[in-house]
C-alpha positions as CSV (number, residue, x, y, z in Angstrom):
1,M,17.9,-58.4,31.7
2,F,20.8,-56.1,32.2
3,V,25.0,-56.2,33.4
4,S,26.0,-53.4,36.2
5,C,28.8,-52.5,37.8
6,S,30.2,-49.3,39.6
7,T,29.9,-47.6,42.8
8,E,26.5,-46.8,42.3
9,D,25.3,-50.2,42.2
10,I,23.0,-51.2,38.9
11,K,22.7,-49.7,35.3
12,S,20.8,-50.9,33.0
13,I,22.0,-50.8,29.2
14,E,18.8,-51.5,27.9
15,S,16.0,-49.3,28.4
16,A,13.3,-49.9,30.9
17,E,10.5,-51.8,28.2
18,F,7.9,-51.0,31.2
19,L,7.8,-47.3,31.3
20,S,5.7,-47.3,28.2
21,Q,3.8,-44.5,29.6
22,G,6.8,-42.5,30.0
23,T,8.0,-41.0,32.8
24,D,4.8,-38.0,32.4
25,S,2.9,-41.3,33.8
26,I,5.2,-41.4,37.6
27,L,3.0,-38.9,39.2
28,T,5.5,-38.1,41.9
29,D,3.5,-35.9,43.4
30,K,1.2,-38.3,44.2
31,I,3.4,-40.5,45.8
32,T,3.3,-40.0,49.3
33,V,4.0,-41.2,53.2
34,L,0.6,-42.4,54.1
35,N,0.2,-44.0,57.5
36,G,3.5,-44.3,57.7
37,R,2.9,-46.6,54.6
38,L,4.8,-45.7,51.2
39,Y,1.2,-44.8,49.2
40,F,0.8,-45.3,45.3
41,P,-2.4,-43.7,44.5
42,N,-2.5,-46.9,41.3
43,V,-0.9,-50.0,40.3
44,V,0.5,-48.2,37.4
45,T,2.4,-45.9,39.2
46,F,3.9,-47.8,40.8
47,Q,5.5,-50.3,38.4
48,N,6.3,-46.7,36.7
49,F,7.9,-45.7,40.1
50,Y,9.1,-49.0,40.8
51,N,10.9,-49.7,37.4
52,K,12.7,-46.8,37.7
53,N,14.2,-47.1,40.8
54,F,15.4,-50.2,39.9
55,N,16.7,-49.5,36.7
56,E,18.9,-46.2,38.6
57,D,21.9,-46.5,40.3
58,E,22.0,-47.4,44.4
59,D,23.0,-43.7,45.0
60,V,20.4,-42.4,43.4
61,V,18.0,-44.3,44.6
62,V,19.5,-43.5,48.2
63,D,18.5,-39.7,47.0
64,V,15.2,-40.3,46.6
65,L,14.6,-42.2,50.1
66,E,16.1,-39.8,51.8
67,S,15.0,-36.3,50.2
68,K,11.1,-37.6,49.8
69,F,10.4,-40.2,52.3
70,Y,12.8,-40.4,54.9
71,S,12.3,-36.9,55.6
72,K,8.9,-37.1,56.1
73,G,9.2,-40.4,58.8
74,F,9.0,-43.2,56.5
75,Y,11.3,-45.9,58.0
76,S,12.2,-48.9,55.7
77,L,12.0,-52.5,56.7
78,K,15.6,-52.4,55.2
79,P,16.7,-49.5,54.8
80,L,19.1,-48.3,51.5
81,V,21.8,-46.7,52.9
82,N,25.6,-45.2,51.6
83,S,28.4,-43.6,53.2
84,K,27.2,-40.8,53.0
85,N,24.2,-41.5,55.1
86,E,25.0,-44.6,57.8
87,Y,22.8,-42.5,60.7
88,Q,20.2,-43.5,58.8
89,I,20.5,-47.2,60.3
90,A,20.5,-45.7,63.6
91,R,17.8,-44.0,63.4
92,H,15.8,-47.5,61.8
93,I,17.8,-48.9,65.0
94,D,15.8,-46.8,67.4
95,K,12.3,-47.4,65.6
96,F,12.9,-50.3,65.1
97,K,13.3,-50.9,69.2
98,E,10.0,-48.6,69.9
99,L,8.1,-51.3,67.7
100,N,9.4,-54.1,68.7
101,I,9.3,-52.8,72.4
102,A,5.2,-52.3,72.0
103,T,4.6,-55.6,70.4
104,Y,6.5,-57.1,73.9
105,S,4.3,-54.6,76.2
106,Q,1.1,-55.7,74.3
107,T,2.0,-59.8,73.7
108,Q,2.6,-60.0,77.7
109,S,-1.1,-58.9,79.2
110,A,-2.7,-60.5,75.4
111,N,-3.5,-64.7,75.2
112,S,-2.1,-64.2,72.0
113,S,1.7,-65.7,71.4
114,P,4.3,-63.3,73.6
115,R,7.1,-62.3,72.1
116,S,10.0,-63.9,74.9
117,F,12.6,-61.1,74.7
118,I,13.3,-57.8,73.2
119,P,15.5,-57.3,70.6
120,T,19.0,-55.8,71.0
121,S,20.6,-53.5,68.1
122,E,21.8,-56.4,67.0
123,D,19.3,-58.6,66.2
124,I,17.9,-55.9,64.3
125,V,20.3,-55.1,62.0
126,E,20.9,-58.9,61.9
127,N,16.9,-58.6,61.1
128,F,17.4,-56.6,58.0
129,D,20.8,-58.6,56.8
130,D,17.7,-62.1,56.8
131,V,15.3,-59.6,54.7
132,E,18.0,-59.2,52.1
133,D,18.3,-62.8,51.5
134,I,14.3,-63.7,52.0
135,L,13.4,-61.2,49.9
136,G,16.1,-60.5,47.1
137,E,16.0,-57.5,45.8
138,D,17.3,-54.1,47.5
139,V,14.6,-51.5,45.6
140,F,11.2,-53.3,46.9
141,E,12.5,-53.7,50.5
142,S,13.2,-50.9,50.8
143,F,9.5,-49.6,49.7
144,L,8.4,-51.5,52.5
145,N,7.8,-49.8,55.9
146,Q,8.9,-50.4,59.5
147,D,5.7,-53.0,59.8
148,A,6.3,-54.8,56.2
149,E,3.4,-52.8,54.7
150,I,2.9,-50.9,51.3
151,Q,-0.5,-49.5,50.2
152,V,-1.1,-49.2,46.0
153,G,-4.1,-47.3,45.9
154,E,-6.6,-48.7,48.5
155,T,-5.0,-51.6,49.1
156,V,-2.9,-52.9,51.8
157,Y,0.0,-55.0,51.1
158,K,2.0,-57.0,54.8
159,Y,4.2,-59.3,54.0
160,T,5.2,-62.1,56.6
161,D,6.1,-65.3,57.7
162,Q,3.5,-66.9,55.7
163,G,3.4,-64.9,52.6
164,L,1.5,-61.9,51.4
165,F,-1.5,-60.6,53.2
166,L,-4.2,-58.4,51.4
167,A,-6.7,-56.4,52.4
168,P,-8.7,-52.8,51.7
169,A,-7.0,-49.7,54.0
170,I,-10.0,-49.5,55.9
171,E,-10.3,-53.1,57.0
172,V,-6.4,-53.6,57.8
173,N,-7.2,-54.3,61.1
174,G,-8.4,-57.6,59.7
175,I,-5.0,-58.1,58.6
176,Y,-3.6,-58.2,62.2
177,S,-6.4,-60.4,63.6
178,F,-6.1,-63.2,61.2
179,M,-2.4,-63.2,62.1
180,A,-2.5,-62.7,65.5
181,E,-5.1,-66.0,65.4
182,N,-2.7,-68.1,63.1
183,G,0.8,-67.4,64.3
184,V,1.7,-65.6,61.5
185,H,4.4,-62.9,62.3
186,S,5.6,-60.0,60.4
187,L,9.1,-59.9,58.5
188,S,9.3,-56.3,60.9
189,D,9.0,-59.3,63.6
190,V,12.5,-59.1,65.2
191,G,13.6,-63.0,65.9
192,N,9.7,-64.1,65.5
193,I,10.1,-65.5,62.3
194,E,9.4,-68.4,62.2
195,P,9.9,-70.7,58.9
196,L,7.3,-72.0,57.3
197,T,7.8,-75.7,57.3
198,S,4.8,-76.8,55.0
199,Y,1.6,-74.6,53.5
200,P,-0.5,-73.1,55.6
201,N,-3.8,-75.0,55.9
202,Y,-6.3,-71.6,54.8
203,N,-4.0,-71.7,51.5
204,T,-3.0,-75.8,50.8
205,S,-2.3,-75.0,46.9
206,G,-0.5,-71.6,47.0
207,G,-1.8,-69.1,44.7
208,L,-4.5,-65.5,45.4
209,V,-6.8,-67.1,48.0
210,T,-9.5,-65.2,49.6
211,L,-10.1,-65.4,53.2
212,T,-12.8,-63.4,53.9
213,K,-15.1,-60.8,51.9
214,D,-11.8,-58.5,53.1
215,L,-9.5,-60.2,53.2
216,Q,-6.9,-62.1,50.2
217,H,-3.6,-64.2,51.0
218,Y,-0.9,-65.1,48.5
219,I,2.1,-67.4,48.8
220,A,3.8,-68.8,45.7
221,P,1.9,-71.6,44.0
222,V,2.5,-75.5,45.1
223,E,2.9,-75.8,40.8
224,D,6.2,-73.4,40.7
225,D,8.3,-75.1,43.3
226,V,11.4,-75.9,42.2
227,V,13.7,-79.1,42.9
228,I,16.9,-77.9,43.8
229,R,19.2,-80.5,43.1
230,D,22.5,-79.6,45.1
231,Y,26.7,-80.9,43.8
232,I,30.0,-79.7,42.7
233,V,31.2,-80.1,39.0
234,V,34.4,-81.8,40.0
235,G,37.1,-80.0,37.9
236,D,35.3,-76.9,36.6
237,S,35.9,-73.5,38.6
238,G,35.7,-69.7,36.7
239,V,35.7,-69.1,33.1
240,S,38.4,-71.9,32.6
241,S,35.9,-74.3,31.2
242,G,34.4,-73.0,28.8
243,G,38.2,-71.0,27.5
244,G,36.1,-67.3,28.3
245,T,38.1,-64.8,28.4
246,S,37.5,-61.7,30.8
247,G,35.8,-58.9,29.8
248,G,34.7,-55.3,30.4
249,S,31.4,-54.1,31.3
250,T,28.3,-51.4,31.0
251,G,27.1,-48.5,32.9
252,G,27.7,-46.8,36.5
253,S,30.4,-44.7,37.3
254,G,33.0,-48.2,38.4
255,T,35.6,-48.1,35.8
256,T,35.8,-51.2,33.4
257,S,38.2,-51.9,30.4
258,N,39.4,-55.0,28.6
259,Q,42.7,-55.0,30.8
260,T,42.4,-54.9,34.2
261,S,45.3,-53.9,37.0
262,T,46.0,-58.2,37.6
263,S,47.4,-60.3,35.6
264,D,45.1,-62.7,33.4
265,I,46.8,-65.8,35.1
266,D,46.5,-64.2,38.4
267,F,42.8,-64.2,37.9
268,Q,42.3,-67.3,36.4
269,N,44.4,-68.9,39.3
270,A,41.9,-67.2,41.9
271,T,39.0,-68.3,39.7
272,N,40.5,-72.3,39.8
273,N,41.4,-72.0,43.4
274,L,37.6,-70.2,44.6
275,T,35.6,-72.4,47.2
276,S,32.2,-73.4,46.0
277,C,28.9,-73.7,47.9
278,S,25.1,-74.7,47.1
279,G,24.0,-71.5,48.3
280,S,21.7,-71.1,51.8
281,N,18.3,-70.4,51.7
282,P,16.7,-68.0,53.6
283,L,15.6,-68.2,57.7
284,I,12.5,-68.9,56.3
285,G,12.3,-70.8,53.1
286,N,11.2,-69.2,49.6
287,L,8.2,-68.2,50.5
288,F,8.2,-65.5,47.6
289,G,10.3,-67.7,45.0
290,K,13.8,-68.4,45.6
291,T,16.8,-67.1,47.1
292,K,20.7,-68.8,47.6
293,V,22.8,-66.6,48.4
294,C,26.9,-67.3,48.8
295,I,29.6,-65.4,51.3
296,D,33.1,-65.5,51.9
297,H,33.7,-63.6,55.2
298,Y,37.4,-61.7,55.3
299,E,39.5,-59.4,57.7
300,S,36.7,-58.5,60.2
301,K,34.3,-56.4,59.0
302,R,34.3,-56.9,55.1
303,R,32.6,-59.5,53.1
304,V,31.6,-60.9,49.7
305,K,28.4,-61.7,49.1
306,V,27.1,-63.9,45.9
307,K,23.6,-64.1,45.3
308,Y,20.7,-65.4,43.0
309,Y,17.1,-64.5,43.2
310,N,14.4,-65.4,41.8
311,I,11.7,-63.9,43.8
312,D,7.4,-62.6,43.1
313,F,6.5,-60.3,44.8
314,F,2.5,-60.6,43.6
315,L,3.3,-56.9,42.6
316,A,6.6,-57.2,41.2
317,Y,9.3,-60.2,40.4
318,A,12.7,-60.1,39.4
319,I,15.4,-62.9,38.4
320,G,19.0,-62.1,38.3
321,V,22.4,-62.8,40.0
322,K,24.8,-60.3,41.8
323,V,28.3,-60.3,43.8
324,K,28.6,-57.3,46.5
325,H,32.0,-56.4,48.2
326,Q,30.6,-55.1,52.4
327,F,32.0,-53.6,54.7
328,K,30.3,-53.1,58.4
329,G,29.7,-50.0,59.5
330,W,30.4,-48.8,63.2
331,T,26.2,-49.1,63.7
332,G,26.8,-53.1,62.3
333,F,25.1,-53.1,59.1
334,W,26.7,-54.4,56.2
335,R,26.6,-51.3,53.6
336,K,28.3,-52.0,49.9
337,E,31.5,-50.9,50.1
338,S,33.6,-49.9,46.5
339,T,36.7,-51.7,46.4
340,D,39.8,-52.4,43.8
341,E,38.1,-54.5,41.5
342,V,34.8,-57.0,41.5
343,A,34.0,-59.5,39.1
344,M,31.7,-62.1,38.0
345,G,31.1,-64.6,35.7
346,I,28.1,-67.0,34.1
347,N,29.1,-70.2,33.4
348,S,25.9,-71.3,32.6
349,V,22.3,-70.5,34.2
350,T,20.1,-72.9,32.7
351,W,16.1,-72.8,32.6
352,R,14.0,-76.3,31.3
353,F,11.2,-76.1,30.2
354,D,8.3,-79.8,29.2
355,H,6.5,-79.2,25.7
356,Y,5.7,-83.3,25.3
357,K,6.5,-82.3,21.2
358,N,6.3,-86.2,19.9
359,F,8.5,-85.7,16.4
360,P,10.4,-88.7,14.9
361,S,13.6,-89.5,15.7
362,M,16.7,-87.9,12.7
363,T,20.1,-88.5,12.5
364,D,19.4,-84.4,11.2
365,T,20.2,-81.8,14.1
366,P,19.4,-78.5,12.5
367,I,20.8,-75.3,14.1
368,R,20.8,-72.0,13.6
369,F,23.0,-68.8,15.3
370,F,21.5,-65.2,15.1
371,L,23.8,-62.7,15.5
372,D,23.1,-59.4,17.6
373,D,23.2,-57.1,13.8
374,G,20.0,-59.4,12.9
375,R,21.9,-62.1,10.5
376,V,21.2,-65.5,10.9
377,F,23.1,-68.5,9.8
378,S,21.8,-71.9,10.1
379,N,22.4,-75.2,8.7
380,S,19.7,-77.9,8.6
381,K,22.0,-81.2,9.0
382,T,24.9,-80.5,11.4
383,F,26.7,-78.1,14.2
384,Y,29.1,-77.4,11.4
385,D,29.6,-74.7,8.4
386,A,26.4,-72.6,9.0
387,K,25.2,-70.5,6.0
388,Y,23.8,-67.1,5.8
389,A,20.2,-67.5,5.6
390,G,18.2,-64.5,6.2
391,N,18.1,-61.3,8.5
392,I,16.4,-62.3,11.8
393,P,15.9,-60.6,14.9
394,I,17.3,-63.0,17.8
395,P,14.3,-64.6,19.2
396,N,12.1,-63.3,22.2
397,L,14.1,-63.8,25.2
398,P,14.5,-61.9,28.9
399,F,18.1,-61.8,28.1
400,G,18.0,-61.5,24.4
401,K,18.7,-57.7,23.5
402,T,22.1,-58.6,25.4
403,L,23.3,-61.3,23.9
404,D,26.1,-60.8,20.9
405,I,24.6,-64.7,19.8
406,L,21.8,-67.1,20.2
407,V,22.0,-70.9,19.1
408,D,19.1,-72.4,18.8
409,V,19.2,-76.6,17.8
410,L,17.2,-79.4,17.3
411,L,18.4,-82.7,18.7
412,Y,15.4,-85.0,18.0
413,N,18.0,-87.6,17.4
414,D,17.8,-90.7,20.6
415,I,21.7,-90.3,21.1
416,Y,20.9,-86.9,22.7
417,Q,19.1,-87.9,26.3
418,F,20.2,-85.2,28.9
419,K,19.7,-86.3,32.7
420,N,20.5,-82.9,33.5
421,E,21.3,-79.1,33.1
422,E,25.0,-79.9,33.4
423,E,25.3,-82.3,30.6
424,V,23.7,-79.9,28.4
425,R,26.3,-77.5,29.7
426,K,29.2,-79.9,28.8
427,F,27.3,-80.3,25.0
428,F,27.4,-76.8,24.5
429,Y,31.4,-76.4,25.3
430,S,31.9,-79.7,23.4
431,N,29.8,-78.4,19.9
432,I,28.4,-74.9,20.1
433,F,31.1,-73.0,21.7
434,K,33.4,-73.0,19.4
435,Q,31.9,-72.6,15.9
436,A,30.1,-69.6,18.0
437,E,33.5,-68.2,18.8
438,S,34.3,-68.4,14.9
439,L,31.5,-67.2,13.6
440,L,31.0,-64.1,15.5
441,K,34.6,-63.4,15.4
442,Q,34.6,-63.8,11.2
443,E,31.0,-62.2,10.8
444,R,31.0,-59.3,13.2
445,N,35.2,-59.4,14.5
446,K,33.9,-60.0,17.8
447,Q,35.0,-61.4,20.6
448,L,32.8,-63.7,22.2
449,K,31.4,-62.2,25.8
450,R,27.8,-63.0,25.9
451,I,25.6,-66.2,24.2
452,G,22.7,-67.7,24.7
453,L,21.6,-71.4,23.8
454,V,18.4,-73.0,23.4
455,V,18.3,-76.7,23.1
456,N,15.4,-78.3,22.1
457,T,14.7,-82.4,22.5
458,R,12.1,-84.9,22.2
459,Q,10.0,-83.8,25.1
460,Q,12.2,-79.9,26.5
461,T,13.4,-77.4,25.8
462,F,16.7,-76.2,27.6
463,V,17.6,-72.8,27.9
464,Q,20.9,-71.6,29.0
465,Y,22.8,-68.0,29.1
466,Y,26.8,-67.6,29.3
467,D,28.4,-64.4,30.1
468,F,32.1,-64.6,30.9
469,T,33.2,-62.6,32.6
470,S,32.4,-59.0,34.2
471,R,34.5,-57.1,35.6
472,C,34.8,-53.3,37.0
473,A,37.4,-51.0,38.8
474,N,36.7,-48.5,42.3
475,C,32.8,-50.5,42.4
476,S,31.0,-52.4,44.8
477,K,28.7,-54.8,42.8
478,I,27.9,-56.0,39.7
479,E,25.0,-57.2,38.9
480,T,23.2,-59.3,35.9
481,V,19.3,-59.6,35.7
482,F,18.0,-61.6,33.6
483,D,14.3,-60.4,33.7
484,W,12.0,-57.9,36.2
485,G,9.3,-55.4,36.3
486,V,5.5,-56.5,37.2
487,G,3.4,-59.1,35.5
488,T,4.6,-62.8,34.8
489,P,8.1,-63.5,32.5
490,K,5.9,-65.2,29.9
491,I,7.0,-65.8,26.5
492,T,6.1,-67.4,23.0
493,Y,9.4,-69.3,21.2
494,S,9.3,-70.5,17.8
495,F,11.4,-73.1,16.4
496,G,12.1,-73.7,12.3
497,N,9.8,-70.9,11.2
498,G,11.8,-68.1,9.7
499,Q,13.7,-66.9,5.9
500,G,16.4,-69.1,4.3
501,F,14.9,-72.2,6.8
502,D,14.0,-75.6,4.3
503,W,13.0,-77.8,7.3
504,K,10.1,-80.0,7.2
505,K,7.1,-77.9,8.4
506,S,6.3,-81.1,11.0
507,L,9.9,-79.7,12.8
508,D,8.1,-75.9,13.4
509,F,6.4,-75.7,16.8
510,T,5.9,-73.1,19.3
511,F,5.5,-72.9,23.0
512,S,5.7,-70.8,25.9
513,M,7.9,-70.1,28.5
514,D,7.8,-68.8,31.7
515,F,10.7,-67.6,33.2
516,S,10.0,-67.0,36.6
517,H,8.6,-70.4,37.4
518,P,10.5,-72.9,35.4
519,D,10.6,-77.1,35.4
520,A,14.3,-76.6,37.6
521,T,16.9,-74.5,37.2
522,H,20.5,-75.0,36.7
523,L,23.0,-71.8,38.3
524,N,26.7,-72.1,37.9
525,V,28.8,-69.0,38.8
526,F,31.2,-66.8,40.5
527,G,31.3,-63.9,42.4
528,M,34.8,-62.2,43.5
529,A,36.0,-58.9,45.0
530,K,39.9,-57.6,44.8
531,R,41.4,-56.0,47.6
532,N,45.1,-55.4,48.4
533,N,45.8,-57.2,45.8
534,I,44.3,-60.2,46.9
535,W,41.3,-61.9,45.6
536,Y,38.6,-62.8,47.8
537,G,35.3,-64.5,47.0
538,K,32.6,-67.7,46.1
539,K,31.3,-70.1,43.7
540,M,27.3,-70.9,43.7
541,V,26.9,-74.5,42.0
542,F,23.4,-75.8,42.2
């Protein structure tokens, strides 16, 4: 997990664990453009190259695309550009027009469903925006070609409005034939993408299935669907609910500081007056996970975009939230634009996991406070007056390395029956926040900025993350990534073990948590940008 803010966009605050084989294993000379697609000789090379660029400033990634791929005839499904190479948008628009005109001509003379129109430049630019919301992650989108394809080893991966198709490169026509027979459209098929209202009859349960000897299909598994309850929390805006104070953020070339050009009162007033939204869904739903978007348009060509994404491309995954300040350039394409300040505050993000540990009712409420220096403080009976209990690192969580403190509490008292994630958040502010803030100040002489909370009840565990405002000056974007990389973000979490604990052995338990596919997710976050002394933005609550 990392937090970033800069004109260049993304900057990590921890080294990428996925680069375990070192940069020497990234065979850049073997990564090339083959048949119009980015070609990677094997999965390891793709993983390392993707993770390296995911962890770079956006301008660095733009330079890589420009020098290594665009110059060799490559076109991205959704190009990554800045003010220096905005001409690439016009180049991409021309290519998409060419492709869609060809598709239009073919369908008029075939039995397949014909295109009803030839897309305009505006249609193509709008499709770029739709793709960003569907897939959610900028770097991966830019690695897919103008046909929404990428090749890794001998396999071609094609992304469509009905999920992902995989086939050997020499059998790729099998994908196209299947798509034509089943009314499937490529994500590059401008104006022809259709929402999927139910799981396709050839993959009714989701996951990876084999359709023919040379054709596979992947879509998010049915059991991983997340039910979202949209609601607005009355009387809660910005950082005011938790008493959090504004703080800086790390990395990037944009300047960050605990002192900003706007008074804290003006800033808090701006957060309190933000309009709430539950977040719009992508055009075709959540085929590859979940994305939610809130947008605040202002002036005629500027906007602030707040996005949550929890996406799984099969080749990679990423989970995070971001706020962007964007400008609509001469091509009609929304690109990043630096502004006076950008700010983001995570009032809470929640994952919920079922474990069904049937422990007896108890009146005690054991609690542990893990500090970022490796010390742990605990009390076996109450939330208060925690004492030093030994040296134990912060437990394994996707975002554990970035926390000031992690609080782990056991609530097997029957009075704690949380109906939803919002009640857990209120419990945190009523019982935990002040204790954690005081302990960190006393033991580390630090201001609390980022805190994690693990609440264990009889049948569920709630994991929450709080970030009390990141701000940057002369920048365009702030992003907090909770987890990213390859494979599945599953971890094993233990409660009740460790030096200095006298809790009954019966209270110790271990269970697995999959942060890619939790039982439910709750988010309360705001994103803002300031231009000419006026703040713009949205608060996303779902």
